[in-house]
DOVO-339728 format. One record per residue (C-alpha): residue in one letter; x, y, z. Coordinates in steps of 0.1 Angstrom, whole numbers, padded with zeros to 4 digits, always signed. Each point is the difference from the previous one (the first is absolute). Layout:
<sites>
AXYZ
...
</sites>
This chain:
<sites>
M-0431+0321-0758
N-0014-0029+0020
N+0020-0023-0022
D+0032+0018+0009
I-0007-0003+0037
K-0006-0037-0003
T+0031-0005-0020
D+0021+0018+0027
N-0016-0021+0027
V+0008-0032-0019
T+0036+0011-0006
A+0004+0008+0037
K-0014-0033+0011
K+0025-0019-0022
T+0031+0018+0015
P+0022-0029+0014
K+0009+0000+0037
K+0036-0002+0012
P+0011-0033+0015
E+0002-0001+0038
A+0037-0006-0001
E+0005+0031-0021
I-0021+0021+0023
L+0020-0013+0030
L+0032+0009-0018
D-0013+0035-0006
R-0008+0004+0037
Q+0035-0012+0010
L+0016+0025-0023
E-0021+0028+0014
I+0011-0008+0037
K+0036-0009-0009
D+0014+0033+0008
K-0021+0003+0032
T+0012-0034+0014
K+0036+0004-0011
A+0007+0025+0028
A-0017-0022+0026
N+0021-0030-0011
I+0032+0019+0002
L-0009+0013+0035
T-0007-0036+0012
I+0033-0012-0013
V+0019+0029+0016
L-0018-0005+0033
F+0008-0037+0000
C+0036+0005-0008
A+0003+0027+0027
F-0016-0024+0025
V+0024-0027-0008
L+0030+0023+0000
F-0010+0017+0033
F-0006-0032+0019
G+0031-0016-0016
I+0022+0029+0012
M-0017+0000+0035
F+0006-0038+0002
I+0037+0006-0006
I+0006+0030+0023
M-0024-0008+0029
P+0016-0022+0027
D-0014-0035+0007
N-0022-0004+0030
E+0006-0029+0023
Y-0034+0001+0018
S-0034+0013-0008
Q-0016+0017+0030
T-0035+0000-0016
E+0001-0036-0011
K+0019-0011+0031
R+0024-0024-0018
A+0035-0002-0013
L+0004+0010-0037
A+0020-0020-0026
S+0036+0010-0005
A+0019+0001-0033
P+0003-0035-0015
D+0032-0020+0005
M+0020+0006-0032
S+0030-0020+0012
W+0016-0025-0023
Y-0009-0028+0025
R-0037+0009-0002
I-0001+0002-0037
S+0022-0031-0007
T-0016-0022+0025
G-0036+0012-0003
L-0006+0004-0037
G-0006-0036-0007
R-0023-0004+0030
D-0019+0032-0010
L-0006-0012-0035
K-0010-0034+0013
M-0026+0014+0024
M-0014+0024-0026
T-0008-0029-0023
M-0016-0022+0027
T-0038-0005+0005
E-0014+0011+0034
D-0001-0036+0012
E+0036-0007-0010
K+0011+0033+0016
A-0019-0010+0032
A+0018-0034+0001
Y+0033+0016-0007
K-0005+0026+0028
D-0011-0026+0025
R+0019+0003+0033
A+0010-0036-0001
N+0016+0006-0035
W+0016+0032+0013
N+0019-0020+0027
N+0016-0021-0027
V+0007+0030-0022
R+0016+0019+0029
S+0023-0028+0009
E+0013-0002-0036
L+0005+0037-0002
L+0019+0001+0033
E+0022-0029-0011
K+0008+0018-0033
I+0010+0031+0019
E+0022-0019+0024
K+0019-0014-0030
M+0006+0034-0015
N+0036+0014+0000
V-0008+0031+0020
S+0007+0013+0035
D-0019-0012+0030
E-0015+0035+0003
K-0012-0001-0036
K-0015-0035+0006
A-0018+0013+0031
E-0014+0029-0020
L-0012-0023-0028
K-0016-0024+0025
S-0019+0028+0016
K-0017+0007-0033
V-0013-0036-0003
T-0034+0006+0014
Y-0034-0013-0011
D-0015+0034-0009
R+0031+0011-0018
Y+0005-0032-0020
F-0036-0003-0013
K-0003+0036-0010
V+0008+0004-0037
F+0021+0029-0011
S-0029+0016-0019
D-0020+0000+0033
D+0029+0018+0017
V+0000+0027-0027
S-0038+0003+0000
D-0002+0003+0038
Y+0028+0026+0001
Y-0016+0023-0026
S-0034-0004+0016
D+0012+0008+0035
Q+0024+0028-0009
F-0023+0017-0026
P+0002+0038+0006
F-0028+0015+0021
R-0014-0035+0006
D-0019+0010+0032
Q-0017+0029-0017
L-0010-0021-0030
R-0014-0027+0023
V-0023+0027+0016
I-0011+0012-0035
K-0008-0036-0010
A-0020-0006+0032
A-0019+0033-0004
T-0008-0009-0036
E-0014-0033+0011
I-0022+0018+0026
A-0011+0026-0026
M-0011-0029-0023
L-0022-0012+0029
K+0021-0032+0005
Q-0003-0013+0035
E+0034-0015+0003
N+0036+0005-0010
N+0029-0024+0002
G-0020-0026+0019
V-0013+0025+0025
L-0037+0009+0004
F-0011+0036+0005
S-0027-0008+0026
G-0018+0030+0015
G+0032+0018+0011
Y+0018-0033+0009
L+0027-0017-0021
I-0004-0037+0002
K+0022-0026-0016
K-0020-0026-0019
D+0025-0029+0002
T+0023-0006+0029
L+0016-0032-0013
A+0038+0002-0001
E+0014+0001-0035
G+0002-0034-0015
K-0021-0017+0027
T-0033-0018-0006
L-0030+0001+0022
D+0005-0037+0009
E+0036+0008+0011
A-0012+0029+0021
L-0026-0022+0017
E+0026-0026+0006
T+0022+0027+0017
V-0029+0009+0023
D-0005-0036+0009
S+0037-0006+0006
N+0004+0032+0021
L-0029-0011+0022
K+0013-0035+0003
F+0033+0013+0014
I-0018+0025+0023
G-0021-0029+0013
G+0032-0020+0008
M+0016+0031+0015
Q-0030+0005+0023
K+0001-0036+0012
F+0037+0001+0008
L+0000+0033+0019
P-0001-0002+0038
E-0034+0002+0016
N+0009+0034+0015
V+0005+0016-0034
K-0032+0010-0017
C+0001-0002-0038
L-0024+0019-0022
T-0003+0004-0038
A-0017+0030-0016
V-0002+0005-0037
A-0012+0034-0012
G-0021+0005-0031
R+0014+0015-0032
T-0014+0034-0010
V-0021-0018-0026
D-0016-0021+0027
V-0007+0028+0024
A-0011+0026-0026
E-0022-0023-0020
S-0029+0024+0003
R+0020+0026-0020
I+0008-0023-0029
P-0018+0009-0033
A-0031-0021-0006
I+0012-0011-0034
F+0033-0015+0014
P-0002-0038+0006
Y+0009-0002+0037
S+0005-0038-0004
S+0032+0008-0019
T+0016+0012+0032
N+0000-0036+0013
A-0013+0012+0033
E-0023-0029+0006
A+0027-0025-0007
Y+0025+0016+0023
W-0022+0005+0030
K-0017-0034-0004
T+0033-0018+0000
Y+0013+0021+0029
G-0031-0006+0021
E-0002-0038-0007
K+0037-0007+0004
A+0004+0021+0032
E-0028-0019+0016
A+0014-0033-0012
Y+0034+0007+0015
G-0015+0013+0033
I+0014+0035-0004
N-0010+0028+0024
T-0011+0028-0025
V-0011+0035+0005
E-0026+0012-0026
L+0010+0034-0015
K-0013+0002-0036
D-0038+0001+0007
S+0002+0023+0030
L+0021+0025-0020
K-0022-0003-0030
A-0030+0009+0021
R+0018+0031+0013
F+0010+0009-0035
D-0036-0003-0013
A-0010+0022+0029
G+0023+0027-0013
E+0030-0003+0023
Y+0035+0006-0014
V+0015-0034+0007
Y+0019-0005-0033
Y+0021+0024-0020
K-0014+0012-0033
T+0033-0001-0019
D+0018-0028+0019
H-0007-0036+0008
H+0005+0003+0037
W-0025+0007+0028
T+0001+0034+0016
S+0010+0006+0036
L-0038-0001+0009
G-0003-0033-0018
A+0030-0013+0019
Y-0016+0012+0033
Y-0031-0020-0007
A+0021-0031-0008
Y+0019+0005+0033
C-0034+0001+0018
E-0009-0035-0014
I+0035-0014+0008
A+0001+0014+0035
K-0035-0015+0007
A+0012-0034-0012
L+0031+0002+0022
G-0021+0010+0030
D+0018+0034+0003
T-0015+0033+0008
V-0014+0018-0031
R+0008+0037+0001
P-0028+0022-0012
L+0005+0024-0030
D+0002+0030+0023
F+0030-0016+0017
F+0020+0012-0030
E+0010+0035-0013
R-0002-0001-0038
E+0030+0018-0015
T-0001+0008-0037
F+0033-0010-0015
S-0008+0008-0037
K-0030+0011-0021
D+0017-0007-0034
F+0007-0037+0001
I-0003-0019-0033
G+0007-0037+0003
T+0007-0032-0019
T-0033-0002-0019
Y+0004+0035-0013
A+0034-0012-0012
K-0017-0025-0022
A-0029+0022-0011
G+0019+0032-0007
A-0029+0022+0012
A-0026+0003+0027
L-0036+0014+0001
G-0003+0002+0037
G+0031+0020+0008
A+0029-0007+0023
D-0003-0020+0033
T+0006+0012+0035
I+0023-0020+0023
E-0006+0003+0038
F+0020-0012+0030
F-0020-0011+0030
R+0021+0014+0028
Y-0006-0007+0037
E+0015+0010+0033
G+0033-0017+0006
D+0006-0011-0036
K+0033+0019+0000
D+0013-0025+0026
Y+0001-0026-0028
V+0031-0006-0021
T-0002-0016-0034
E+0033-0016-0011
I+0004-0013-0036
K+0027-0027+0002
E+0013+0001-0036
D+0014+0035+0002
G-0003+0010+0036
T-0027+0026-0006
K-0016+0011+0033
L-0033+0019+0001
E-0018+0018+0028
A-0033-0018+0002
F-0008-0017-0033
Y+0004+0027-0026
N+0026+0014-0023
Y-0009+0036-0007
D+0026+0002-0027
Y-0025-0016-0024
R-0022+0031+0000
D+0018+0014-0030
V+0003-0032-0021
N-0026-0017-0021
D+0000-0033+0020
K-0017+0016+0030
Y-0016-0032+0013
S+0036-0012+0009
A+0000+0026+0028
F-0014-0029+0020
L+0031-0019+0011
G+0020+0017-0027
S+0037-0006-0002
D+0024+0029-0006
N+0010-0020-0031
K-0028+0013-0022
S+0004-0030-0025
N-0013-0023+0027
G-0027+0022+0014
G-0020-0020+0026
N+0007-0034-0015
N+0026-0011+0025
A+0009-0036+0008
V+0001+0006+0038
T-0014+0029+0020
L+0001+0001+0038
I-0024+0023+0019
T+0005+0004+0038
K-0012+0023+0027
T+0029+0016+0018
T-0017+0001+0034
D+0008-0027+0026
E-0035-0015+0002
P-0002-0038-0008
R-0015-0006-0034
C-0010-0030-0021
K+0014-0005-0035
M-0017-0007-0033
I+0015-0013-0032
V-0018+0017-0030
L+0003-0018-0033
K-0011+0025-0025
D-0001+0016-0034
S-0002+0038-0004
F-0036+0001+0014
G+0016-0006+0034
H+0020+0032-0001
S-0029+0023+0009
L-0014-0026+0025
V+0032-0001+0021
P-0006+0032+0020
F-0032-0015+0014
L+0015-0034+0008
A+0029+0016+0018
I-0023+0013+0027
D-0001-0034+0017
Y+0031-0018-0015
D+0036+0005-0008
L+0001-0011-0036
I+0023-0021-0022
V-0012+0008-0035
L+0012-0024-0027
D-0006+0003-0037
M+0006-0035-0013
R+0004+0013-0036
Y+0034+0013+0012
Y+0008-0018+0032
N+0021-0031-0004
G+0009-0009+0036
D-0014-0030+0020
M-0019+0022+0026
S+0017-0020+0028
E+0012+0032+0019
Y-0036+0013+0000
L-0018-0033+0007
S+0022-0007+0030
D-0009+0033+0017
P-0018-0009+0033
D-0022+0031-0002
L-0015-0011-0033
S-0038-0003+0004
A-0016+0006-0034
M+0006-0004-0037
L-0020+0018-0027
V-0001-0008-0037
I-0013+0031-0017
Y-0001+0001-0038
N-0021+0014-0029
M-0016-0026-0022
E+0020+0012-0030
T+0033-0009+0018
F-0014-0030+0017
S-0010-0016-0033
N+0033+0009-0018
N+0027-0004+0026
D+0012-0029+0021
G+0011+0020+0030
P-0023-0018+0025
Q+0014-0033-0012
K+0035+0011+0008
A-0011+0012+0034
G-0019-0032+0007
G+0031-0021-0010
C+0021+0020+0025
V-0024-0004+0028
I-0006-0037-0005
G+0037-0006-0004
Y+0008+0018+0032
F-0026-0016+0022
N+0003-0035-0016
K+0036-0006+0010
</sites>
C-alpha cells in the first residue's frame, strides 16, 4: 500500500505544467464575453459623443465674442476662390519651413516687400475698382501669414459647442488633481495670477527695450513741457508683483521677470531724470497686510487700490489728499469675474466686488467720450452692471465693444469755478483712478494705444497745469504709447 502511495505521488509530480501563453489565452477566453459588452458600450458612447457634438456644431449659431474669455472668437474660414487660389502655394510653403525660415519669412521688413507685390498684382487684375478695394483690404499681415489649416483649427476650437462649460470642467479637473495652475494662471490662495505678462511673440530683451524707450521719451517730454506744467510718471505693479506673498512656494518667482523689469525701470527713470511716483511697493505692503487692493480674478487694482495710488500722486503734486472717510463707498457689483478668470476658466476665491468711491458733488462732473459722443453723469456707466465686462463701468462707452478703452475722454466740472487741467496718459489702470484725480482737475484722458492725434489742441490749453503718465508694468513693457505721447509733446514745444 505504501508503494501505491509513492507511485501516485511520483506520477503527480511529473504532470507537465501549461505554458504561460496558453494560461493567458485561457484567461482571455474566460473574460471574452464579459469584456465584449464593455467594448460595445465604449464604441456606442464614442459614436454618440461624436454625433451629438457634430450635430450641435451644425445647428448652433456661431458666437462672435466670448464674454468669459473677453475676446473675439474666430469666424468661419474664408472659402473664397481668391483665398484658395492665392493662398494654397503660400500655405504649403510655410508648412514645410523650419522655424528659423518661417521667422525670416514673416519678418516685418519682408512683409513690406510682399505687401507691395500683392497690391501691385491686385491693381493689374481685370476687376472693378470696388472689387480691387475689397481685395486690398484683405492684404494684412495677420491674414497673409495665417495658413488655411490654422484658420480651420481656430474656427473649430473657438466655435466648439458648449465651449465655456467645457473650459470650466477642464479647470475644475486641474484643481481636483491638485495642480496649482491652468492655462498659464496660478491658483494662489484665492487669487488668480498670470505667470507671464510678455506679449505674444515678444522676448524679455525686447520688453526691457520697450521700458527703456518709453522712459527715454517721457524724459524728453518732461524737459520740453513748460515749467508751470508738472509732469509725473507712475507705473503700477502687476498682480504677480503685488501678490508675491500668495504665490506657491514651489513656483520659481524669477520666471516672472519682476527683478529685470523693475531694475530697468528704476535705473532708466533715474538716468533720464524722470519724476516718478512709487506705487508697487506701497500697494504690496497693503496687500500683505490683508487689504483688498487688487482684484482676485482680474489684473486691475480695486477702487481701494486706486485710492491709495491717488494719495501718492496727490502728495507728489502738492495737492490736498482726501482721507478715506471723505468718500461714500457704493457697491456696484458683487459678482465680477475679470480677465485672469477668462484665462484660467475657474476661480477658488469666488467673484470680486466692484466699488465706486462717490463723494459730494461728483454728479456735477460730465464724462464725454469723444469717439461716439457718450456722456456720463460723474464717471460711471451703470449699463455695465448686467454684462460680463463690469470693470468697463469706469469711463465705459455706450458702445460695449469699446468699453472704457477710449482714445479721448474729457472730464469737466459743470460749475463756474476756475479749475486747472491735467492730461492723463494711461492704460486701463487709469479708469478707476480718474474719479479721484477729477476732484482737483478737469481731465483730458488719452489712451495712446488708440489716440492718433498730435495733442496740439490739448497742449495749447492755457489752463494746463499737470501731466500724469499712469500705466501698469504689463502694458508699459509691451506697448509704445508713452513713446507716441513723448513724440507729440516734443514735436509741439520744439517748433
